[in-house]
C-alpha positions in Angstrom: -16.7 7.2 -4.7 -14.9 10.1 -6.6 -12.5 10.9 -3.5 -12.2 7.2 -2.6 -10.1 6.5 -5.5 -7.5 9.4 -4.7 -7.3 8.4 -1.2 -6.7 4.7 -1.8 -4.4 5.4 -4.5 -2.3 7.9 -2.7 -1.9 5.5 0.5 -0.9 2.8 -1.8 1.6 5.1 -3.5 3.0 5.9 -0.1 3.4 2.3 0.8 5.0 1.5 -2.4 7.6 4.4 -2.1 8.3 3.2 1.5 8.8 -0.7 0.5 11.0 0.7 -2.3 12.9 2.9 0.0 13.4 0.0 2.6 14.4 -2.3 0.0 17.0 0.0 -1.4 18.6 0.0 2.0 19.6 -3.5 1.6 22.9 -3.9 0.0 23.3 -7.6 -0.8 19.7 -8.7 -1.8 18.3 -8.2 -5.1 15.4 -5.7 -5.4 12.1 -7.4 -5.0 10.1 -7.9 -8.4 6.7 -7.2 -6.7 7.7 -3.7 -6.0 7.8 -3.1 -9.6 4.7 -4.9 -10.2 3.1 -2.9 -7.7 4.3 0.4 -9.4 3.0 -0.9 -12.7 -0.4 -1.9 -11.0 -0.9 1.8 -9.7 0.2 3.2 -13.2 -2.5 1.0 -14.9 -5.2 2.1 -12.3 -4.1 5.7 -12.9 -4.1 5.3 -16.6 -7.5 3.6 -16.4 -8.9 6.6 -14.5 -7.5 9.4 -16.7 -7.0 7.9 -20.2 -9.6 5.3 -20.6 -12.1 7.2 -18.3 -13.0 3.7 -16.8 -13.8 4.4 -13.2 -15.2 1.1 -12.3 -12.2 -0.7 -13.3 -9.8 1.9 -11.7 -11.6 1.7 -8.3 -11.5 -2.0 -8.5 -7.7 -1.9 -9.3 -7.2 0.4 -6.1 -9.6 -1.4 -3.8 -8.0 -4.8 -4.2 -4.7 -4.0 -2.7 -6.4 -1.5 -0.2 -7.9 -4.5 1.6 -4.8 -6.2 2.8 -3.3 -2.8 3.4 -6.1 -1.9 5.6 -5.8 -5.0 7.6 -2.0 -4.3 8.2 -2.7 -0.8 9.0 -5.3 -1.9 11.8 -2.9 -4.7 13.1 -0.2 -1.9 13.4 -2.6 0.3 15.2 -3.4 -2.2 17.8 0.3 -3.2 18.4 1.2 0.6 18.8 -1.7 1.2 21.2 -1.1 -2.2 23.3 2.8 -1.2 23.5 1.7 2.5 24.4 -0.7 1.4 27.3 0.6 -2.0 28.4 4.2 -1.8 27.8 6.4 -3.6 25.4 5.2 -6.7 23.5 7.0 -9.9 24.3 7.0 -11.9 20.8 8.4 -15.3 21.9 
């Protein structure tokens, strides 16, 4: 459980940075406010882990967003495998 927090926290930080980088490329659209909320969420979980020494709450805070990210990652892996072995996917 000790390493699970850091693995999930690092993956979520990478996804948040990727999301921020993608959103900053858009010139005429305002920055998505959920990006800021996501970084605040990660900061709260890190502060709970390091400052308050409350490992249960910090683990819950990183496991909650890890569930949809895991589902999304599995979907992307399946799409990649299908495109690799069966050719391009026609979405329409």
